N, C-alpha and C positions, 0 to 999 in steps of 0.2 A: 504494500500500500504506500503510495507516494506521500511526500510531505504535504502537498496541496490537499489531498483527500483527508489526511489526519487533521489538518488545520480547520477544514470546513466542518468536520464532525465535532471538533472541540468548540468552535464558535456556536454551532447549533445547540450543543449541550449547555453552554453557558447562558445563551439566550433563553432556553427552555427553563433552566434553573431559576433565572430572575423572574420569568413570567409566572412560574408555578408557586414560587415563594412570595411573590409580590414585594420583594426587597426594593425594587425600583419600578416605576410605572411601565406597564407592558409596551406602550408606544415607544418610549425611550429605548427599552431593551431591544425591540425589533429593529428600529432604525439604526441603533448602534451596531447591531449584528450585521445588517446589510452593508453599512459603511465600512466595517472592519473587513468584510469579504473583499472589498475593493482595495482598501488600504494595504492589506497583506499580499496583494498581487494575485489573488485567486481568480479574479476576472477584472476586466477594465470597466470604466463607467458605462460605456455604450452597451456592453454585454449585460451588465447589472440591470440597466433600465429595460432591456429587451425581455427580461424574465418577469417584469411586472405585467400582470394580466390587466391591461387597461380596459378591457371589456367589462370586467368585474367592477373596477373602480368607478367607471362612468355609469354603469348600471345602478350602483349604490347611490351616487350623487343625484341622478335623475329621480330615483324613487324617494329619496329624502325630500327633494323639492316638491314632488307631487303630494306627499303626506303633509308637508307644511302648508301648502296652499289649500288643501281640502279640510283641514281640521277646524278652521274657524266657522264652518257651516253648521257644526253640531252633529254631523253625520256619524262620527265615531261614538259620541255619547249616546246617540239614538240606538245604534246597533248594539252597544254594550248593554243597555237596559233591556232591549228586546231579547237578547240572548239570556240574560239573567232571569227574566220573566219566564222564558221557555223552560229553564231549568228549575223553576219554582224557587229561585233564590238560594238553592243548595250549592255551596262552593265545590264539593267534590264532583257533583253532576256537571257543573259549569266547566271544571277542569277537563273532564273526560269528553264533554261535548266539543270544546275548543281543540282538544287533541285530535279528535276525529275529523273535524272540519279542516284543520290545518293540514293534516296528512292527505286528505282527499284533494284539496286545492293545489298542494305542492306537487301532485302527480302531473298537473297540467300547466303549472307556472313555475318559473325559477323560484326555489324555496326562499331565497332572500327577499324576493318581491312579496311572497305570501306573508312572511314574517313582518315586513314593514307595513303591510295593510292591516293585518289582524292583531298584532301585539298591542298597539295602542288601545284597541277595543278591550282586550283582556285586562290591561292595567287599570282602565277606567272602571271595569266591573269590580275588581279587587278594591279599588278606592271606595266605591259606593258601599260595598259590604264590610269594609274595615278589616280585610284579611291581608296577610303578607303575600305580595305578588310574586316573590322569587320562585317558589315551586311551580307556579303557573308558567312563568317565563321559561324556566328550564325545560319543562315537559313539552311546551309548545315548540321550542327549538328542536328538540329530539323528534317530535312528530313531523316537522317539515323535512328532516333528512330521511326519515323512513318513507314518507309519501313520495318524495322525489326519486326513490329507487325504482318505482314501479313502471316508469315509462321512458321512452327515448329522450324526451325533452325535459324531464324532471330534474336532472342533476348533470353537471358537466362531464363526469366520467362516462355516462351513458351516451351523451352526444358524441364524444370522441370514439367510443366503441362502435356506435352505429355508423359513423362516417367512415371508419377504417374497414368495416366488414360488410356494409350494405344491409345489415339487419334492419328491419322496418319497425315502425311504431307499433304495429300489431304483434310483431315477434317479441318485442320487449314486454308488451302488455300480457300476452299469452303465457310467457315463460316466467315473468317476475311478479306479476300482480298477485297470483295465488299465495306465494310465500310472504309477500309484503302485507297482505290482509291478515294472515295468521300472526305475523310478527306484531302488527298494530294491535290486534286483540290481546295477545299475550302481554304486551307492554301496558295496555290500558288496565289489565287485570292486576299487574304488579303495582302500577301507580295507585290504583284504588286501595290495595292492601297497605301500601306504605303511608298514604296521606289521609285515609278516611277518618281516622280518629282526631287528627290535628286540624281538620278543615270543618270547624264548627262555628256557627254564628247564632246569635239569639233569634228567637222566633219573631221578635219585634222587627229586626232588620230584614228578615226574609219577607215578612208581611209588608213592610214599607216598599221593598223592591216590587213585589207583586202588584201593589196598588198604585205605583208611580205612573203618572201621565207622561209617557215617553215623547209624545208629540211636542211638548213644550221645550224639549231639548234642541229642536231644530231652530237655530238662530238665524239662518240665512237660507231659505228654501231654494231660491234661484241658484245660489252657489252650489247647494247640495245636488241639484239636478244636473248642473254642468259637470260637477265632480264625478257623479255616477256615469255620465256619458263618456267622459274622458277615460275613467278607469276600465269600464266595460270594453271600450274601443281598444285600449292598450292590451287587455287580456286577449282579445280576439287576434291582435297582431302577434302576440307571443305564441298563440296556438297555431297560427299560419306562418310562423317564422321561417320554416323550411321553404315554403312556397315563395315568400317575399324575399328570401335571401338577404335578410338584414340581421346584423348583430344585435344582441340584447341591449347593448349600450345605446345604439342609435334609436331603438324603439323607446327606451326609457327616457333618454334626453329629449327626443322629439316631443313626447307627450308632456314632459316637464315644462318645455317652452310653451306648449299649447296651454297648459294649466296656468302658467304665469300670465298669459295673455287674457284668458277668460275670467280669471279671478281678480284681475286688476289690482295686483298687489301694490300698496303705496310705496314700499321700499324693497327693491330686489336685494340690496345690500344686507338688509335685516334678515331676510330669508336665508341668504348664504352664510351670514355670520352666526345666527342663532339656531337654525334648524338643520344645517348639514353637520353630521357627526364627524368633524375633521379628525378627531382622535382615532376613530375606527378606520377612516380612510388611510391615514398615515401608518397605522399599525399594519394594515394589509400591504402597503407599499414596502415596508421594512421586511415583513415576513416573506413576501415574494422574492425579495433580493437574497435573503438567507437561504431559502430553498433553491433558488437559482444557482447559488454557489455550490450547493451539494450536487446539483445536476451537472453543472459545468465542469466540475472536477472529476466527475465519473462515479461518485459514491452511489447514487441511486442505480445506475446501470450495473455496477458490480454486484450490488445487493440483489437485484432482480435476476441477474444471470446465475448467481449462486443458488438462489431459491429454486430456479428451474432445473439446475443440474442435479439437485438432491433427489428429484423425483425419478430419474432414470426411465422416463417414458411411461410410468404407471399413471393412468388417467385419474384414478381415484385419489391417489396421493397428491398428484398435481393439483387437482381441484381443492383438496383440503388445505394444502400449503398456500395456494393463491388466496383463498378466502381469509385465512388467519393472518397471513403476512400482509396482505393489502389492508385488512381491517386494522391491524396494530399500527402499521406505518401511517395510515390515513388519520389516525388519532394524534399523531405526532407532527407530521408535515403535511403540506397541501397534497391532496390526492392526484391533482392534474399531472405533475411531472412524473409521478410513479406510474400512472396509467399509460402515459405517453411512452414510457420505457418498456412496459409490459406488452403493449400491443405487438410490436415486431417480434418479440420473443415467443409469444403464443402463436403468431403466424408461422414462425420457423418450425414449431412443433407440428403444425398442420402439414407443412411442406415435407417434413421428414417421414410422414405417414403415407405419402403418395396420393393417389387419385381420390381416396375417400377421406383425406385428412381434414378438409374444411368442414365437413359434416361432423366428423368425430370430435373436433375440438370445440364445438358449440357450447358444451357444458362449462368449458374453461372461460368463455366470454361471460357467461352468467355468474361464474364464481368471482371473476374480476369486478364485475359491476356490483354484486352484493357486498363483497368485502370492502371495496373503496367507498361506496356510498354509506353503508351502515357504520363503518369504522369511524366516520366523522363525528359520531356522537360520543366517542370515547373521552374526549377532553374539551375544554372550552375553546381551544384554538384548532380543533380538528375540522371544523367546517365554517364557512363564511356566515351561515345563518346563526351559529352560536355566538360569534363575535359581535354581530349586529344586534342580537338580542341583548347581550350584556351592555352594549352602548346605549340602547333605548332604555334599558332598566336604569342605568346610571343617570340618564337625563331626567328620569322621573323620580329620582330619590331612592332607588333600590340598588343594592350592591350584589352583583353576581360574581363571586370570586372564582378563581381557577378551581379550587378544591370543592367549593359548594356545587359547582356544575359536575365536576369529575366524579364525585362520590355517587351520584345517580347515573350519570352518563356511562361510566365504565361498567357498572353492573349490568345495565340494560344492553350495552354493546356486546358483552360476553354472551349473554343469553341469545341475542339476535344472531351473532356469528355462528353459534352452535346450531340454532334452528336453520340457518342458511346452509350450513354444511350437511345437516341431516336431510334437508329437502333435496339438495343436489344429488346426494347418494341414492335416495329412494326413487327419484324421478328419472335420473339419467345414467347412473353408473352401476 
């Protein structure tokens, strides 16, 4: 192993240590790690910036602007009370309901988009009931990553796998949706068992929620109608993204500009200064640079190749190792570069098998998808949706620490990866 590879691993380890212990702010830790990759000569500035996923960055900025422009209409408060009334004001029922809704919507929208639309609603419900929002925030982030696993467009690893293999939307749905539904039900059962006793509010508060006149929360009906039209149109564009051949960032920024126009914001500077989560944005930039250093020095490629070599052509063992290795690594580093490295390696396995290789390795594609997508729930920094959820929580006065997320996320991830492995064995191997 070269000096550059060792240095990249050490930098990642130190950054991870600072983030997990919260000795210094996670934004400073990530940016310092990215800059150190360049300072030590592991890659140059141009290369470092090329590893930043600008599509993700501008998708986030666009969604933050849209949420900012729509919140003054009272739409989120209205949806919050409607949801609470549907659940009869019972916190645990609300938690499970929001989990199911988030997972379902995340199958058809980028999960970060889903979180940015729904999480403000959840926080408002918790505020009205007077309960701690942190468990709701954590479980909703987990739900978004589970739901995104089910379809071609739900999570970036699936988009990459589909593009490289020609597997269709229906192929992903047919092969992954059954286990995703099972995993969601199992997770909801575990969540119910963990939180049911701590999620109690007085009968008076539940009665107050049930009797509340939700229509009075709509403060600007024309703006709410415009907001709904913009959001529904944006969702339609995300669903037709393949046909439109537009990046997520362009769709998000385009509708953000449209929302700024129709909402007639008095101060664009105020929206950008107060409502864009710049801390989260720069955290992602730093993290992309750190992971880019690992990829550029060959660390990820060596790890992936070693993983494949251990299987010696055994499909069942290959599937098991891919699920667990991609799951564990995706909890630590961004899953996009890992998936990018694994795709050609899995293709090579197919080539070595001859004419029937492409069909024979299909279970390995599902193993890679399940491991990479579900593994993101393992830690706070394992998925974009987790980081954004923590940022939204912080802005609303709640602290989601690395360990408060990980103690629930890691447990559920182990269960989910085991279920995924079992499913692949029973159905394909």
